[in-house]
Biopython code that builds the backbone (N, CA, C, O; Angstrom):
import numpy as np
from Bio.PDB.StructureBuilder import StructureBuilder

atoms = [
    (1, "MET", "N", (0.853, -1.263, -0.053)),
    (1, "MET", "CA", (0.089, 0.003, 0.114)),
    (1, "MET", "C", (0.893, 1.297, -0.084)),
    (1, "MET", "O", (2.002, 1.365, 0.446)),
    (2, "ALA", "N", (0.484, 2.200, -0.713)),
    (2, "ALA", "CA", (1.018, 3.500, -0.931)),
    (2, "ALA", "C", (1.070, 4.148, 0.387)),
    (2, "ALA", "O", (0.072, 4.101, 1.106)),
    (3, "ASP", "N", (2.395, 4.893, 0.864)),
    (3, "ASP", "CA", (2.379, 5.445, 2.296)),
    (3, "ASP", "C", (2.388, 6.959, 1.825)),
    (3, "ASP", "O", (3.425, 7.587, 1.614)),
    (4, "LEU", "N", (1.112, 7.468, 1.686)),
    (4, "LEU", "CA", (1.062, 8.835, 1.334)),
    (4, "LEU", "C", (0.295, 9.587, 2.149)),
    (4, "LEU", "O", (-0.775, 9.038, 2.412)),
    (5, "LYS", "N", (0.460, 10.680, 2.659)),
    (5, "LYS", "CA", (0.316, 11.653, 3.790)),
    (5, "LYS", "C", (-0.916, 12.514, 3.287)),
    (5, "LYS", "O", (-0.695, 13.218, 2.302)),
    (6, "TYR", "N", (-2.189, 12.548, 3.840)),
    (6, "TYR", "CA", (-3.265, 13.509, 3.212)),
    (6, "TYR", "C", (-2.720, 14.968, 3.657)),
    (6, "TYR", "O", (-2.277, 15.267, 4.766)),
    (7, "GLN", "N", (-2.854, 15.767, 2.574)),
    (7, "GLN", "CA", (-2.607, 17.166, 2.934)),
    (7, "GLN", "C", (-3.830, 17.954, 2.327)),
    (7, "GLN", "O", (-3.870, 18.047, 1.100)),
    (8, "PRO", "N", (-4.702, 18.456, 2.983)),
    (8, "PRO", "CA", (-5.939, 18.970, 2.563)),
    (8, "PRO", "C", (-5.528, 20.489, 1.802)),
    (8, "PRO", "O", (-4.683, 21.266, 2.246)),
    (9, "VAL", "N", (-6.310, 20.690, 0.606)),
    (9, "VAL", "CA", (-6.255, 21.994, 0.191)),
    (9, "VAL", "C", (-7.264, 22.925, 0.496)),
    (9, "VAL", "O", (-8.446, 22.588, 0.546)),
    (10, "ALA", "N", (-6.838, 24.190, 0.726)),
    (10, "ALA", "CA", (-7.468, 25.089, 1.484)),
    (10, "ALA", "C", (-8.586, 25.683, 0.470)),
    (10, "ALA", "O", (-8.307, 26.089, -0.658)),
    (11, "HIS", "N", (-9.838, 25.677, 1.003)),
    (11, "HIS", "CA", (-11.007, 25.941, 0.176)),
    (11, "HIS", "C", (-12.009, 26.781, 1.166)),
    (11, "HIS", "O", (-12.264, 26.305, 2.272)),
    (12, "ASP", "N", (-12.507, 27.886, 0.810)),
    (12, "ASP", "CA", (-13.410, 28.654, 1.582)),
    (12, "ASP", "C", (-14.724, 28.237, 1.030)),
    (12, "ASP", "O", (-14.928, 28.590, -0.131)),
    (13, "HIS", "N", (-15.528, 27.654, 1.543)),
    (13, "HIS", "CA", (-16.774, 26.985, 0.780)),
    (13, "HIS", "C", (-17.959, 28.223, 0.960)),
    (13, "HIS", "O", (-18.775, 28.524, 0.088)),
    (14, "GLN", "N", (-17.865, 28.725, 2.028)),
    (14, "GLN", "CA", (-18.934, 29.943, 2.040)),
    (14, "GLN", "C", (-18.858, 30.861, 1.064)),
    (14, "GLN", "O", (-19.816, 31.237, 0.389)),
    (15, "ALA", "N", (-17.534, 31.306, 0.950)),
    (15, "ALA", "CA", (-16.931, 32.315, -0.216)),
    (15, "ALA", "C", (-17.318, 31.793, -1.557)),
    (15, "ALA", "O", (-17.823, 32.581, -2.357)),
    (16, "PHE", "N", (-17.114, 30.415, -1.920)),
    (16, "PHE", "CA", (-17.282, 29.987, -3.080)),
    (16, "PHE", "C", (-18.878, 29.972, -3.302)),
    (16, "PHE", "O", (-19.288, 30.277, -4.421)),
    (17, "LEU", "N", (-19.624, 29.697, -2.484)),
    (17, "LEU", "CA", (-21.153, 29.679, -2.463)),
    (17, "LEU", "C", (-21.703, 31.014, -2.838)),
    (17, "LEU", "O", (-22.591, 31.127, -3.682)),
    (18, "ALA", "N", (-21.144, 32.075, -2.175)),
    (18, "ALA", "CA", (-21.602, 33.439, -2.237)),
    (18, "ALA", "C", (-21.202, 34.042, -3.640)),
    (18, "ALA", "O", (-21.885, 34.840, -4.282)),
    (19, "ARG", "N", (-20.063, 33.557, -3.980)),
    (19, "ARG", "CA", (-19.972, 34.039, -5.404)),
    (19, "ARG", "C", (-20.774, 33.335, -6.458)),
    (19, "ARG", "O", (-21.242, 33.956, -7.412)),
    (20, "ALA", "N", (-20.953, 31.933, -6.283)),
    (20, "ALA", "CA", (-21.904, 31.063, -7.178)),
    (20, "ALA", "C", (-23.339, 31.594, -7.115)),
    (20, "ALA", "O", (-24.029, 31.433, -8.122)),
    (21, "ALA", "N", (-23.839, 32.175, -6.108)),
    (21, "ALA", "CA", (-25.081, 32.237, -5.691)),
    (21, "ALA", "C", (-25.364, 33.662, -6.737)),
    (21, "ALA", "O", (-26.531, 33.786, -7.110)),
    (22, "ARG", "N", (-24.615, 34.455, -7.096)),
    (22, "ARG", "CA", (-24.883, 35.425, -7.880)),
    (22, "ARG", "C", (-25.078, 35.243, -9.291)),
    (22, "ARG", "O", (-25.399, 36.170, -10.034)),
    (23, "ARG", "N", (-24.862, 33.898, -9.724)),
    (23, "ARG", "CA", (-25.174, 33.392, -11.068)),
    (23, "ARG", "C", (-26.749, 33.124, -11.197)),
    (23, "ARG", "O", (-27.410, 32.513, -10.357)),
    (24, "LYS", "N", (-27.196, 33.628, -12.276)),
    (24, "LYS", "CA", (-28.498, 33.179, -12.534)),
    (24, "LYS", "C", (-28.629, 31.663, -12.886)),
    (24, "LYS", "O", (-27.898, 30.999, -13.621)),
    (25, "GLY", "N", (-29.978, 31.189, -12.035)),
    (25, "GLY", "CA", (-30.046, 29.825, -11.945)),
    (25, "GLY", "C", (-29.535, 28.730, -11.007)),
    (25, "GLY", "O", (-29.859, 27.546, -10.924)),
    (26, "PHE", "N", (-28.513, 29.567, -10.221)),
    (26, "PHE", "CA", (-27.557, 28.829, -9.419)),
    (26, "PHE", "C", (-28.280, 28.259, -8.336)),
    (26, "PHE", "O", (-27.997, 27.087, -8.090)),
    (27, "ALA", "N", (-29.177, 28.823, -7.605)),
    (27, "ALA", "CA", (-30.050, 28.262, -6.382)),
    (27, "ALA", "C", (-30.854, 27.365, -6.928)),
    (27, "ALA", "O", (-30.951, 26.315, -6.293)),
    (28, "LYS", "N", (-31.427, 27.446, -7.853)),
    (28, "LYS", "CA", (-32.535, 26.234, -8.448)),
    (28, "LYS", "C", (-31.657, 24.996, -8.588)),
    (28, "LYS", "O", (-32.001, 23.905, -8.133)),
    (29, "ALA", "N", (-30.552, 25.197, -9.211)),
    (29, "ALA", "CA", (-29.656, 23.864, -9.742)),
    (29, "ALA", "C", (-29.002, 23.456, -8.415)),
    (29, "ALA", "O", (-28.962, 22.251, -8.166)),
    (30, "TYR", "N", (-28.467, 24.359, -7.504)),
    (30, "TYR", "CA", (-28.138, 23.754, -5.986)),
    (30, "TYR", "C", (-28.827, 22.802, -5.495)),
    (30, "TYR", "O", (-28.507, 21.635, -5.269)),
    (31, "ASP", "N", (-30.100, 23.523, -5.288)),
    (31, "ASP", "CA", (-31.244, 22.976, -4.592)),
    (31, "ASP", "C", (-31.496, 21.623, -4.912)),
    (31, "ASP", "O", (-31.622, 20.749, -4.054)),
    (32, "ALA", "N", (-31.592, 21.387, -6.443)),
    (32, "ALA", "CA", (-31.883, 20.003, -7.129)),
    (32, "ALA", "C", (-30.963, 18.935, -6.810)),
    (32, "ALA", "O", (-31.280, 17.755, -6.663)),
    (33, "LEU", "N", (-29.693, 19.471, -6.702)),
    (33, "LEU", "CA", (-28.637, 18.486, -6.191)),
    (33, "LEU", "C", (-28.352, 18.462, -4.713)),
    (33, "LEU", "O", (-27.285, 17.915, -4.435)),
    (34, "GLU", "N", (-29.090, 18.951, -3.644)),
    (34, "GLU", "CA", (-28.758, 19.092, -2.243)),
    (34, "GLU", "C", (-28.463, 17.843, -1.853)),
    (34, "GLU", "O", (-27.602, 17.916, -0.977)),
    (35, "LEU", "N", (-28.854, 16.390, -2.150)),
    (35, "LEU", "CA", (-28.650, 15.242, -1.302)),
    (35, "LEU", "C", (-27.313, 14.838, -2.145)),
    (35, "LEU", "O", (-26.486, 14.220, -1.475)),
    (36, "GLU", "N", (-27.021, 15.046, -3.290)),
    (36, "GLU", "CA", (-25.633, 14.686, -3.651)),
    (36, "GLU", "C", (-24.652, 15.593, -3.090)),
    (36, "GLU", "O", (-23.530, 15.132, -2.879)),
    (37, "TYR", "N", (-24.871, 16.727, -2.831)),
    (37, "TYR", "CA", (-24.083, 17.679, -2.411)),
    (37, "TYR", "C", (-23.576, 17.022, -0.641)),
    (37, "TYR", "O", (-22.417, 16.880, -0.252)),
    (38, "GLN", "N", (-24.571, 16.789, -0.020)),
    (38, "GLN", "CA", (-24.675, 16.252, 1.419)),
    (38, "GLN", "C", (-23.853, 14.779, 1.321)),
    (38, "GLN", "O", (-22.984, 14.568, 2.167)),
    (39, "LEU", "N", (-24.075, 13.960, 0.489)),
    (39, "LEU", "CA", (-23.254, 12.754, 0.336)),
    (39, "LEU", "C", (-21.666, 13.222, 0.169)),
    (39, "LEU", "O", (-20.794, 13.110, 1.030)),
    (40, "ALA", "N", (-21.524, 13.764, -1.141)),
    (40, "ALA", "CA", (-20.177, 14.276, -1.308)),
    (40, "ALA", "C", (-19.346, 14.991, -0.288)),
    (40, "ALA", "O", (-18.115, 14.982, -0.302)),
    (41, "ASN", "N", (-20.232, 15.734, 0.776)),
    (41, "ASN", "CA", (-19.332, 16.535, 1.792)),
    (41, "ASN", "C", (-19.153, 15.236, 2.917)),
    (41, "ASN", "O", (-18.157, 15.182, 3.637)),
    (42, "GLN", "N", (-20.005, 14.427, 2.962)),
    (42, "GLN", "CA", (-19.888, 13.289, 3.931)),
    (42, "GLN", "C", (-18.701, 12.434, 3.646)),
    (42, "GLN", "O", (-17.902, 11.977, 4.464)),
    (43, "MET", "N", (-18.714, 12.306, 2.465)),
    (43, "MET", "CA", (-17.364, 11.299, 1.918)),
    (43, "MET", "C", (-16.014, 11.950, 2.079)),
    (43, "MET", "O", (-14.984, 11.383, 2.446)),
    (44, "LEU", "N", (-16.169, 13.295, 1.735)),
    (44, "LEU", "CA", (-14.862, 14.159, 2.132)),
    (44, "LEU", "C", (-14.223, 14.199, 3.335)),
    (44, "LEU", "O", (-13.028, 13.973, 3.529)),
    (45, "LYS", "N", (-15.177, 14.535, 4.257)),
    (45, "LYS", "CA", (-15.186, 14.510, 5.687)),
    (45, "LYS", "C", (-14.656, 13.232, 6.361)),
    (45, "LYS", "O", (-13.932, 13.229, 7.356)),
    (46, "ALA", "N", (-15.171, 11.978, 5.601)),
    (46, "ALA", "CA", (-14.789, 10.625, 6.383)),
    (46, "ALA", "C", (-13.365, 10.493, 5.906)),
    (46, "ALA", "O", (-12.513, 10.008, 6.651)),
    (47, "ARG", "N", (-13.051, 10.952, 4.561)),
    (47, "ARG", "CA", (-11.558, 10.631, 4.066)),
    (47, "ARG", "C", (-10.750, 11.431, 4.878)),
    (47, "ARG", "O", (-9.633, 11.053, 5.230)),
    (48, "ALA", "N", (-11.241, 12.544, 5.214)),
    (48, "ALA", "CA", (-10.213, 13.545, 5.813)),
    (48, "ALA", "C", (-9.840, 13.124, 7.139)),
    (48, "ALA", "O", (-8.697, 12.997, 7.580)),
    (49, "ARG", "N", (-11.039, 12.904, 7.778)),
    (49, "ARG", "CA", (-10.978, 12.133, 9.370)),
    (49, "ARG", "C", (-10.128, 10.906, 9.257)),
    (49, "ARG", "O", (-9.251, 10.892, 10.121)),
    (50, "ALA", "N", (-10.119, 9.887, 8.468)),
    (50, "ALA", "CA", (-9.320, 8.823, 8.218)),
    (50, "ALA", "C", (-7.900, 9.332, 7.857)),
    (50, "ALA", "O", (-6.981, 8.549, 8.097)),
    (51, "GLY", "N", (-7.595, 10.530, 7.316)),
    (51, "GLY", "CA", (-6.033, 10.946, 6.740)),
    (51, "GLY", "C", (-5.808, 10.298, 5.806)),
    (51, "GLY", "O", (-4.698, 9.765, 5.820)),
    (52, "LEU", "N", (-6.613, 10.055, 4.700)),
    (52, "LEU", "CA", (-6.492, 9.350, 3.550)),
    (52, "LEU", "C", (-6.243, 10.097, 2.206)),
    (52, "LEU", "O", (-6.803, 11.191, 2.137)),
    (53, "THR", "N", (-5.587, 9.756, 1.242)),
    (53, "THR", "CA", (-5.753, 10.382, -0.148)),
    (53, "THR", "C", (-6.611, 9.580, -0.967)),
    (53, "THR", "O", (-6.879, 8.392, -0.787)),
    (54, "GLN", "N", (-7.034, 10.354, -1.914)),
    (54, "GLN", "CA", (-7.643, 9.481, -3.015)),
    (54, "GLN", "C", (-6.953, 8.449, -3.561)),
    (54, "GLN", "O", (-7.705, 7.530, -3.886)),
    (55, "ASP", "N", (-5.902, 8.270, -3.767)),
    (55, "ASP", "CA", (-4.863, 7.281, -4.143)),
    (55, "ASP", "C", (-4.986, 6.002, -3.190)),
    (55, "ASP", "O", (-4.960, 4.835, -3.581)),
    (56, "VAL", "N", (-5.127, 6.437, -1.858)),
    (56, "VAL", "CA", (-4.980, 5.379, -1.089)),
    (56, "VAL", "C", (-6.355, 4.381, -1.042)),
    (56, "VAL", "O", (-6.444, 3.154, -1.047)),
    (57, "VAL", "N", (-7.379, 5.441, -0.996)),
    (57, "VAL", "CA", (-8.756, 5.048, -1.104)),
    (57, "VAL", "C", (-8.923, 4.221, -2.337)),
    (57, "VAL", "O", (-9.525, 3.148, -2.289)),
    (58, "ALA", "N", (-8.423, 4.676, -3.406)),
    (58, "ALA", "CA", (-8.602, 3.980, -4.699)),
    (58, "ALA", "C", (-7.911, 2.628, -4.529)),
    (58, "ALA", "O", (-8.533, 1.621, -4.869)),
    (59, "GLU", "N", (-6.889, 2.539, -4.115)),
    (59, "GLU", "CA", (-6.174, 1.176, -3.828)),
    (59, "GLU", "C", (-6.802, 0.242, -3.069)),
    (59, "GLU", "O", (-6.839, -0.955, -3.354)),
    (60, "ARG", "N", (-7.465, 0.912, -1.788)),
    (60, "ARG", "CA", (-8.328, -0.036, -1.177)),
    (60, "ARG", "C", (-9.569, -0.609, -1.675)),
    (60, "ARG", "O", (-10.120, -1.649, -1.313)),
    (61, "MET", "N", (-9.928, 0.243, -2.573)),
    (61, "MET", "CA", (-11.239, -0.204, -3.263)),
    (61, "MET", "C", (-11.063, -1.030, -4.678)),
    (61, "MET", "O", (-11.968, -1.540, -5.339)),
    (62, "GLY", "N", (-9.711, -1.023, -4.952)),
    (62, "GLY", "CA", (-9.513, -1.640, -6.275)),
    (62, "GLY", "C", (-9.770, -0.991, -7.630)),
    (62, "GLY", "O", (-9.877, -1.593, -8.699)),
    (63, "THR", "N", (-9.856, 0.357, -7.428)),
    (63, "THR", "CA", (-10.125, 1.202, -8.465)),
    (63, "THR", "C", (-9.090, 2.145, -8.500)),
    (63, "THR", "O", (-8.013, 2.054, -7.911)),
    (64, "THR", "N", (-9.525, 3.175, -9.315)),
    (64, "THR", "CA", (-8.458, 4.674, -9.757)),
    (64, "THR", "C", (-8.848, 5.540, -9.104)),
    (64, "THR", "O", (-9.970, 5.568, -8.598)),
    (65, "LYS", "N", (-7.726, 6.668, -8.967)),
    (65, "LYS", "CA", (-7.941, 7.953, -8.240)),
    (65, "LYS", "C", (-9.073, 8.687, -9.049)),
    (65, "LYS", "O", (-10.015, 9.198, -8.444)),
    (66, "SER", "N", (-8.987, 8.733, -10.289)),
    (66, "SER", "CA", (-9.832, 9.267, -10.859)),
    (66, "SER", "C", (-11.366, 8.902, -10.500)),
    (66, "SER", "O", (-12.192, 9.807, -10.389)),
    (67, "ALA", "N", (-11.702, 7.613, -10.332)),
    (67, "ALA", "CA", (-13.080, 7.110, -9.974)),
    (67, "ALA", "C", (-13.331, 7.604, -8.676)),
    (67, "ALA", "O", (-14.489, 7.899, -8.379)),
    (68, "ILE", "N", (-12.239, 7.762, -7.702)),
    (68, "ILE", "CA", (-12.810, 8.119, -6.280)),
    (68, "ILE", "C", (-12.936, 9.627, -6.456)),
    (68, "ILE", "O", (-13.540, 10.101, -5.495)),
    (69, "SER", "N", (-12.594, 10.498, -7.305)),
    (69, "SER", "CA", (-12.457, 11.922, -7.624)),
    (69, "SER", "C", (-14.274, 12.071, -8.119)),
    (69, "SER", "O", (-14.973, 12.994, -7.702)),
    (70, "ARG", "N", (-14.716, 11.137, -8.920)),
    (70, "ARG", "CA", (-15.939, 11.176, -9.492)),
    (70, "ARG", "C", (-16.930, 10.736, -8.407)),
    (70, "ARG", "O", (-18.059, 11.227, -8.384)),
    (71, "LEU", "N", (-16.517, 9.775, -7.460)),
    (71, "LEU", "CA", (-17.567, 9.598, -6.419)),
    (71, "LEU", "C", (-17.658, 10.791, -5.255)),
    (71, "LEU", "O", (-18.640, 10.997, -4.541)),
    (72, "GLU", "N", (-16.558, 11.434, -5.237)),
    (72, "GLU", "CA", (-16.620, 12.437, -4.155)),
    (72, "GLU", "C", (-16.813, 13.893, -4.855)),
    (72, "GLU", "O", (-16.431, 14.894, -4.250)),
    (73, "SER", "N", (-17.360, 13.985, -6.026)),
    (73, "SER", "CA", (-17.802, 15.236, -6.587)),
    (73, "SER", "C", (-19.486, 15.016, -6.803)),
    (73, "SER", "O", (-19.923, 13.900, -7.083)),
    (74, "ALA", "N", (-20.292, 16.080, -6.660)),
    (74, "ALA", "CA", (-21.433, 16.089, -6.636)),
    (74, "ALA", "C", (-21.926, 16.273, -8.043)),
    (74, "ALA", "O", (-21.131, 16.835, -8.797)),
    (75, "GLY", "N", (-23.197, 15.873, -8.589)),
    (75, "GLY", "CA", (-23.431, 16.318, -9.735)),
    (75, "GLY", "C", (-24.235, 14.849, -10.265)),
    (75, "GLY", "O", (-24.054, 13.795, -9.656)),
    (76, "LYS", "N", (-24.956, 14.920, -11.231)),
    (76, "LYS", "CA", (-25.735, 14.067, -11.908)),
    (76, "LYS", "C", (-24.874, 13.199, -12.939)),
    (76, "LYS", "O", (-25.334, 12.142, -13.370)),
    (77, "LYS", "N", (-23.696, 13.638, -13.299)),
    (77, "LYS", "CA", (-22.880, 12.910, -14.358)),
    (77, "LYS", "C", (-22.644, 11.324, -13.884)),
    (77, "LYS", "O", (-22.629, 10.355, -14.643)),
    (78, "HIS", "N", (-22.453, 11.307, -12.357)),
    (78, "HIS", "CA", (-22.182, 10.095, -12.034)),
    (78, "HIS", "C", (-23.134, 9.917, -10.825)),
    (78, "HIS", "O", (-23.351, 10.873, -10.081)),
    (79, "ALA", "N", (-23.760, 8.592, -10.598)),
    (79, "ALA", "CA", (-24.783, 8.267, -9.924)),
    (79, "ALA", "C", (-24.227, 6.901, -9.273)),
    (79, "ALA", "O", (-24.603, 5.798, -9.669)),
    (80, "PRO", "N", (-23.261, 7.094, -8.195)),
    (80, "PRO", "CA", (-22.906, 5.676, -7.706)),
    (80, "PRO", "C", (-23.858, 4.799, -7.079)),
    (80, "PRO", "O", (-24.809, 5.284, -6.465)),
    (81, "SER", "N", (-23.675, 3.374, -7.187)),
    (81, "SER", "CA", (-24.501, 2.430, -6.535)),
    (81, "SER", "C", (-24.317, 2.489, -4.928)),
    (81, "SER", "O", (-23.303, 2.990, -4.441)),
    (82, "ILE", "N", (-25.240, 2.009, -4.220)),
    (82, "ILE", "CA", (-25.157, 1.842, -2.814)),
    (82, "ILE", "C", (-23.879, 0.950, -2.578)),
    (82, "ILE", "O", (-23.070, 1.266, -1.706)),
    (83, "ALA", "N", (-23.702, -0.202, -3.389)),
    (83, "ALA", "CA", (-22.606, -1.000, -3.035)),
    (83, "ALA", "C", (-21.374, -0.530, -3.243)),
    (83, "ALA", "O", (-20.452, -1.017, -2.590)),
    (84, "THR", "N", (-21.100, 0.596, -4.274)),
    (84, "THR", "CA", (-20.058, 1.365, -4.392)),
    (84, "THR", "C", (-19.992, 2.207, -3.229)),
    (84, "THR", "O", (-19.079, 1.821, -2.499)),
    (85, "ILE", "N", (-20.558, 3.133, -2.801)),
    (85, "ILE", "CA", (-20.697, 3.863, -1.540)),
    (85, "ILE", "C", (-20.468, 2.808, -0.489)),
    (85, "ILE", "O", (-19.511, 3.048, 0.247)),
    (86, "GLN", "N", (-20.977, 1.950, -0.308)),
    (86, "GLN", "CA", (-20.520, 0.956, 0.902)),
    (86, "GLN", "C", (-18.966, 0.583, 0.722)),
    (86, "GLN", "O", (-18.264, 0.668, 1.730)),
    (87, "ARG", "N", (-18.415, 0.202, -0.415)),
    (87, "ARG", "CA", (-17.129, 0.029, -0.411)),
    (87, "ARG", "C", (-16.361, 1.152, -0.052)),
    (87, "ARG", "O", (-15.360, 1.052, 0.656)),
    (88, "TYR", "N", (-16.834, 2.355, -0.564)),
    (88, "TYR", "CA", (-16.139, 3.475, -0.201)),
    (88, "TYR", "C", (-16.072, 3.568, 1.357)),
    (88, "TYR", "O", (-14.989, 3.556, 1.941)),
    (89, "ALA", "N", (-17.211, 3.655, 1.976)),
    (89, "ALA", "CA", (-17.277, 3.593, 3.432)),
    (89, "ALA", "C", (-16.192, 2.876, 4.264)),
    (89, "ALA", "O", (-15.487, 3.339, 5.161)),
    (90, "GLN", "N", (-16.234, 1.539, 3.708)),
    (90, "GLN", "CA", (-15.504, 0.500, 4.388)),
    (90, "GLN", "C", (-13.956, 0.974, 4.165)),
    (90, "GLN", "O", (-13.176, 0.986, 5.118)),
    (91, "ALA", "N", (-13.603, 1.321, 2.994)),
    (91, "ALA", "CA", (-12.207, 1.891, 2.708)),
    (91, "ALA", "C", (-11.595, 3.132, 3.537)),
    (91, "ALA", "O", (-10.392, 3.218, 3.785)),
    (92, "VAL", "N", (-12.547, 4.076, 3.933)),
    (92, "VAL", "CA", (-12.179, 5.135, 4.796)),
    (92, "VAL", "C", (-12.666, 4.666, 6.357)),
    (92, "VAL", "O", (-12.830, 5.546, 7.202)),
    (93, "GLY", "N", (-12.836, 3.574, 6.616)),
    (93, "GLY", "CA", (-13.408, 2.967, 7.830)),
    (93, "GLY", "C", (-14.421, 3.607, 8.676)),
    (93, "GLY", "O", (-14.333, 4.073, 9.812)),
    (94, "CYS", "N", (-15.523, 3.511, 7.756)),
    (94, "CYS", "CA", (-16.810, 3.961, 8.336)),
    (94, "CYS", "C", (-18.009, 2.903, 7.832)),
    (94, "CYS", "O", (-17.920, 2.206, 6.821)),
    (95, "ASP", "N", (-18.960, 2.926, 8.601)),
    (95, "ASP", "CA", (-20.178, 2.269, 8.373)),
    (95, "ASP", "C", (-21.249, 3.152, 7.508)),
    (95, "ASP", "O", (-21.472, 4.330, 7.786)),
    (96, "LEU", "N", (-21.839, 2.516, 6.514)),
    (96, "LEU", "CA", (-22.952, 3.187, 5.823)),
    (96, "LEU", "C", (-24.292, 2.923, 6.375)),
    (96, "LEU", "O", (-24.666, 1.791, 6.680)),
    (97, "GLN", "N", (-25.000, 3.974, 6.497)),
    (97, "GLN", "CA", (-26.353, 4.017, 7.043)),
    (97, "GLN", "C", (-27.163, 4.530, 6.170)),
    (97, "GLN", "O", (-26.883, 5.679, 5.828)),
    (98, "VAL", "N", (-28.243, 3.965, 5.614)),
    (98, "VAL", "CA", (-29.233, 4.600, 4.822)),
    (98, "VAL", "C", (-30.525, 4.450, 5.496)),
    (98, "VAL", "O", (-30.821, 3.399, 6.064)),
    (99, "LYS", "N", (-31.381, 5.565, 5.448)),
    (99, "LYS", "CA", (-32.625, 5.513, 6.290)),
    (99, "LYS", "C", (-33.544, 6.531, 5.218)),
    (99, "LYS", "O", (-33.251, 7.492, 4.507)),
    (100, "LEU", "N", (-34.666, 5.861, 5.474)),
    (100, "LEU", "CA", (-35.990, 6.698, 4.918)),
    (100, "LEU", "C", (-36.609, 7.632, 6.006)),
    (100, "LEU", "O", (-36.950, 7.194, 7.105)),
    (101, "VAL", "N", (-36.718, 8.757, 5.695)),
    (101, "VAL", "CA", (-37.388, 9.717, 6.601)),
    (101, "VAL", "C", (-38.837, 10.167, 6.124)),
    (101, "VAL", "O", (-39.023, 10.566, 4.974)),
    (102, "PRO", "N", (-39.781, 10.088, 7.000)),
    (102, "PRO", "CA", (-41.301, 10.434, 6.488)),
    (102, "PRO", "C", (-41.027, 11.898, 6.120)),
    (102, "PRO", "O", (-40.160, 12.577, 6.670)),
    (103, "GLN", "N", (-41.780, 12.295, 5.214)),
    (103, "GLN", "CA", (-41.851, 13.847, 4.684)),
    (103, "GLN", "C", (-42.964, 14.647, 5.617)),
    (103, "GLN", "O", (-43.989, 14.091, 6.013)),
    (104, "LYS", "N", (-42.657, 15.906, 5.891)),
    (104, "LYS", "CA", (-43.511, 16.455, 6.863)),
    (104, "LYS", "C", (-44.690, 17.058, 6.075)),
    (104, "LYS", "O", (-45.610, 17.617, 6.672)),
]
sb = StructureBuilder()
sb.init_structure("model")
sb.init_model(0)
sb.init_chain("A")
sb.init_seg("    ")
for serial, (resi, resn, name, xyz) in enumerate(atoms, 1):
    if name == "N":
        sb.init_residue(resn, " ", resi, " ")
    sb.init_atom(name, np.array(xyz, "f"), 0.0, 1.0, " ", f" {name:<3s}", serial, name[0])
structure = sb.get_structure()
């Protein structure tokens, strides 16, 4: 296994969202992808907590770094299966929990 150290890249998400919110149609598009953004955010946090690089997660999952990058990005271009998300969770030392919550 590769011995790579995780080094996070500085990113001011609030500033990014503030700039993006000024674009026409952003709010509607962002809201439509809310669940995907939540999942991507959870995945990034889990990998950071584990102190792993995308390369190491890819190696543990038997895939490529680019595949991990796609998994960690929100958007409708790539919709991973529950089995893939489960493998990712195991690779970063987490359990996957899925639940349906009644609508209000």
